[in-house]
N, C-alpha and C positions, 0 to 999 in steps of 0.2 A: 530721384537719385542723381540724375544728370544736373539738375539745378543746384543741388547741394555741392556736388563735386566742382562745378564751374565757379560758384561763389567762393568755395574754399580755396580753389587754385588762385583766383584773383586776389584774395586776401594774402595768400602766401607770396604771390608775385610782387606785392608791395615791398617785401623785404629784399627782393632781388637787386633793385638799384642801390639800396643801402649796402648790401653785401659787396656789390661791384665797386662802390666807392671805397669800401674797406680794403679790397684788394689793391686798388690804385694807390691808396695811402701807404699800404704795406710796401709796395714796390718803390714808392717815393722815398720813404724814410729808411728802409732796410735793404732793398734790392736783392742781389745774390751775394750773400756774405756768410762768414763763419757764424756770426751771431744768429742770422736767419736760419741756417742749418741746425744750430744748436736748439733753437726754439722749436723747430719742426720735430726734432728727435725727442725732446723732453715732453712736448704736448702729446705727441703720438704715443709715447710710453704711458702717459696718464689715461689716454683714451683706451689703450690696450688693456690696462688694469681694470678700468671702469667697465669695459665691455665683458671682460672675463668674469667679473664679479656679478654684475647686475644686468648686462645686456639681455640675456635670455628672459629674465623676469619682465623687463620693459616690453619685449616683443610679444609676450604671451599674456600680459596682465589684463588687457581689455577683454580677451576671450574668457579667461578664468573668472574675472569679476562678474561678467554677464552670466556665465554658467551658475555661479553661486547665487547670484541675485534671483535668477529665474527659478532655481530649485529650492533654495533655503530662505529666501527673503532678503530685503535690502539691509536690514539692521545687522544681520549676520555677515553679509558681504562687507559692510563698512567696518565691523569689528575686526574681521580677518585682515582687511587692508591696513588698519591701524597697527596691528601686530607686525605685519610685514614692513611697514614704514619705520617702526621703532627699531627693528633689528638691522635694517639697511643703514640707518643713521649710526647705530652703535658700531657695527663692523667697519663702516667707512671711516669713522673717527679712529679706530684702533689701527687700521692699515695706514692711514695718513700719518699717524704718530710715528710708526716704524720707519716709513720712508723719509720723514723729516729728520729723524735721528740719524739714519744711515743712508743718505742719498747716493753715496759712492757705490753701494751695492747695485743700484740701478744704472748709474752712469757707466760703470764698467761693462755692463751687458749691451747697452744701446750705442756706446761710442768707445770701443776698446782702444782706439788710436788717439783719443784726446788726451792732452796733457797740459800742464801749466795753466795759463790764463783761460784757455778754451775749456778745460775741465772744471775750473772754478766757476765760470759763467754757467756752464751746464748744470752743475750741482745746485747753484742758487736758483735757477729756473725750476729745477725739479722740486726743491723744497717749497717754493711759493705755489707751484701748480698743483700740489697735492689737494688743495681746497676744491679743485675741480671734481674730485671723487664724490664729495658730499653735495655740493651745489647742483651738479648736473642731475643727480638722482632725485632730489627734492623737486626740481623743475619737471623732470620726465613723469614722475608719479602724479603730480598735480594736473598736468595736461591729460594724462591717461584717465584719471577719475572723471574729469569734465567731459572727455570724449565718450566715456561709458554712459553718461547722462545726456548724450546727444548735444553737447555744447561744444561746437567746433570753432565758432567765430571769435569768441572772447579771447581764447589763448593766442590766436593769430594777431588780433589787434594789439593785445598786450605785448606780444613779442616784437611787433613792429616799433612800438614806442621805446621799448628797452634797447632795440638795435640802434635807433637814432641816438640814444644817450651814449651807447658804446662808441659811436663815431665821434661824438663831441669829445669824449674822454681821450680817444686816441690822438686827435688833432692837438688837444691841449697838452697831453703828457708826453707824447713821443719825442719832442725836442728836449724835454727835461730828463726823462728817465730811460729813453731809448726803447729797446725791445720789450721791456717790462710793461710798457703801456698797453700792449696787446693783452696781457694777462689781466691787468687791472680793468680794462674795458670789458673783457669777457665776464669777469666775476661780478662787477657792479651791475652790468646789464642783466645778468642771470638772477641776481638777488632782487632787482626791481621786478622782474617777470614773476618770480616766486611770490612776492607780495601781492601783485595783481591777482594771481591765481587763488591765493588764500582768501582774499577779500571776496572774489566771485563765488568760491565754494560756500563761504558763510552766507552770502546773499541768496544763494539757491537753497539754503537749508540743508546742505550735505554735511552731516556731523562727522567729518573725517577726523577731527582733532578732539572730539569730546571724549573724556575719560581716557586720555592718550596713554597713560601709564598702566592701564589695565590690559597688559599684553600677554600673549600666549605663544610660546615657541612653536607649538603644534600648528597654529594658524599660518605663521611664516613658512613652516615646512610644507604646507599644502601648496602655496604659490611656488616654492622652490622646486618641489618634486614635479609639478606640472611643467615647469620651464626647463627641467633637467636635460631633456633631449636636445635643447637648443644651445647648450653650453659649448659643445665641441665645434659646431659649425661657426659660431660667432667668434670663438677664441681663435680658430684656425684662420678666419677672415682677417683678424687683426695681425696675426703672425704673418700672413701672406703680405699684408700691406707693409709691415715692417721689413720683411725680406726684400720687397721691391725697393725700398729706400736704400738698403744695404747694397743690393746689386747695382743700383744706379750710381752709387758712389764709386764703384769700381770702373765706371766708364769714363770718368773725368771729373775734374774739380767743378763744383757748382751745379752738377746735374741733379743732386738731391733737390735743390731749390727749383731747377727747371722743371723737373717732373711734378713737383708740388704745384707750381704755377700753372702748368699745362692741364692738370686734371681738376683745378679748382672750379671752373665754370661748369663743366659737365657734372662734377660731384654736387654742386649747388642745385642743378636741375634735378638730379637723381634724388637728393634729399627732399626737395619739394614734392616729388612724386611719391616717394616712400611715406612721407609724413601724411600726405593726403590719403593714400591707400590704407595705411595702418589705422589712421584716425577714423576714417569714414567707412571703409569696406569691412574691416575685421569685425567690428561690433554688429553690423548688419548681417553679415554672413553667419556669424555665430548664432544670432537670434533666429535666423531662418532655419539653421540646421537643428538647433535644440527643439524647435517647434515642428520639424518635419516638413517645412515648406521648400522643397527642393526646386520646384519650378521658379519660385521667386529668387531662390539662391542663384540659379543660373542667369536669370535676367539681370540681377544686380551686378553680378560678376562681369558679364559681357559689357554692360554699360560703362563701368569704370575702366575696363580694359581698353575699350574703343576710344574713350576720351583721352586716356593716358597716351596712347599711340599718336593721336592727332596732335596733342600738345607737344610731344617730343619731336614730331615731324616739323612743326613750326620752329622750334628752337634749334633743331639740327640745321634747318635751312638758314637760319640766322648766322650760325657759325661758319657755314661754307660760303655764303654770299657776302657777308660783311665781317668775316673773322679777323682779317688783317686790321681793319679799323678798330675793332673791339680790343684786340690784343695790344695795339700801339697806344690806345687811349688808357688802358689799364696799367701797362708795364713799361712803356717807353718814357722813363723819367731820368735818363742819363746814366743809370747805374747798371743797365743790362745791355749787352752787345746785340747788334743786328742778327748775328748768327744764332744767339740764344733765343731771341724773339721769334725767329723763324721756326726753331725747334718747338717753342711753346705753342705757336699757332698750329703746327702739324699735330702735336700731341693732343691739343684741344679738339681738333677735328676728328681724330681717331677715337678719342674717348667719348665724344658725343654720339658716334655710331655705336660704340659699345653699350650705350644706354639701353638699346633694344634688348640685348642679352640679359642685362641686369634686371630690367623691368619685367621681362617674361619670367625669370627665375623667382623674383620677389612675389609677383602677384599670384603665380601658381602655388608658391610656398604658403602664402596666406590662406589659400583655399584648404590646404592640408591642416593648418593650425585651427581654422574655423570648424573643421570637421573632426577635431580631437585626434589628429594623427601626428602629433608632435614628434614622436620617436622616429617614424618613417621619414619625416621631413629632415630631422637632424642628421640621420645617416646619409641621406642622398647629398645634402648640401656640404657636409663635412668631407665626403668623398670627392666632391667637385673642387673644394678648396685645396685638398692635397694634390689633385691632378693639376691644378693651376700652378702651384708652386713648382712641380716637376717640369711642366712646360716652360716656365720662365727660366729655369736653370738650363734646360736643354737647348733652347733657341735664343738665349741671350746673345751669343756671339754672332748669330746670323741676322737677327732683326734689331739688335742693339736696344735702345731705349723704347722702341716702338713695340717690343714684345709684350709689354704690360697691357696696353689697350687691346692688342690682338687676342691675347689669352683671355682677357676679361670678357670680350664679346663671344668668342667661340665656346668657352667652357660654360659660361652662365646660360647661353642659349641651349646647350646640350642638357644641362641640369634642369632647365625649365621644361624641356620636352619629356625628360624622364619623369619628372613630377606629374606632368599632365597625363602620362600613361598610367600612373598609379592612382589617379582620382577614381573613386569607386562609383560615383553616380553617372548619369547619362552625360556624355561629353560631346555630343554632336553639335549643339549650339555653340558651346565654348570653342570647340575645335575649328569650326568654320570662321569664327571671328579671329582666332589666333592666326590662322593661315592667311586670311584676306588682309588683315590690317598689318601684319608683319611684312608681307610682300609690298603693300602700299608704302610702308616706311622705307624699305630698301630701294624701291623705284624712285622715291623722292630724294634719296641720297645721290643717285645718278643725276637727277634733274638739277638739284642744288649745286652739285659740282660743276655741271656744264654751264649753268648760268653764272656762277661765281668766277669761273676760270676763262670762259670764252667770250663773255659779253663785257663791253666797255663803252660807255656813252659820254660821261662827264669827266672833266679834269679833277674836280673836287672829289676826293675819295669818299668822304662821308655822304655827300649827296648821291654819288654813284651807287654806293652800297644801299642807301634807302630806296632808290629807284629799282635796283635789281631785286631787292627783297619784295617790293610791291609786285614785281613781275612774277616772282616765285609764288607769292600768295594767290595771285590771279590764276596761275597754272594749277595750283593746289585746289582751288575752288572748282575749277573745271573738272579735275579728276574725281572730286566727290560725286559729281553727277554722272560722269562716264562709267565709273566703277560701282555706282549705286551704293555709296557709303551712307550708312544710316544717318549720320550727322548732317547730311544735306537737308534733311527735313527741318532741322533747327534753323538753317539759313532761310528756307522758304517761309517758315513761320515768322521769322524776324522781318523779312521783306513785306509780308502781309500786314504785320502790325504797323510798320512805317507807312505803308500805303494808306491804311485806315486813318492814321493820325493826319496825314496830308489832306485826305479827303474831308475830314472834319474841319480842318483849318480853312479849306477852300469854301465850304458851306457857310462858315461864319462870316466870311467876307462877301 
């Protein structure tokens, strides 16, 4: 499990530099502007609709597919998946057609103060971005089916190639068509990824498209009903995100973009973690649960949880030790003021701490989904989202824009602890890992802050940041042995392998 998780993370990490370059290009071409704000609002609206419609099915598909496959056989599982895919396509096309015909119905809701040219640009982006509803689902379902067959690496390699193509399109088209280059790049990259997925499914002999029009609404309904408890929390999450943007717009001009830039890097890291966990952990836990292998269930869970916390610790340290260098590299393109860059840096650092709360909530939530407790999961997470919205309203005037990462950290951590208390099997092993590794993460927040703010050796900021990060990693490795963190054994094994290779070379000479 550790080996698979590590390889999967490294493959996903290949896309991080590509995504970072994408951020830098966005800042270069569009900066903090009305067009950029309009793009954020329109694309967020599409994601809100997409999540409200199909997000719950995406989240629960792997578990349901494995349940059907184990109980009723592979052919029935594929037949039901075909029916589900058919109706997803049909409903997405119908909703897209309505939005394209009446974009003003959506623009009035997401930007009631827009008028004239601003409103015209927003309506155009809404019309073109409706294609996201269909393309995104085809992509997600293709990846989910491959993951259910323990194929994790091909989707990541294909995604990396399509991401590179997206970058090329943005560089080529941004000077010509402006903000629309972001949409074109996203759509073309996604379509290329879908083609890769289809080819690999055919190569593996997964007959997902065979007899495609032999569909049954009952089969679609089975996936829909299984995912139903997740509709409320996912919909409320998107509403919460939307309210954040609306509240941030009341704090000053351009703060919608500042908030968006500030949370981009932490969100990227969280997306990597969530995709690894969902792709790798959910099918494994579901299989252990359906077979009654609860000891293996706990071992698999704790291994992924521990690895996730360690990776987040490394990335958190990077933002505190070298955050200024990263933010200036990404966004200091002459279109964003120094004051706004400072706000973006602070927000990024606060959001990267909040990853702990989000990670705990998500991974414990997955354990409930894997044990067929979707309804309970939905109720708890939905309640947490409502509480987060209330906290943001109440403390907005006190904490200003920083209320959003603060509420994200505190409320998600509380939700995770509540979910942990509801898990029905033996929780001792999981509880020890949760407490130990969470305290380890928080301790290193203090360490990273001290190193990043108190130490200074070189005039060159980039070289200084690299040196400080190496110091942070050295301290981190020492802590692995001091606190007897399990992953220290991986380092010892690695050193043993290196030592053996050196000895073999010496013997040859």
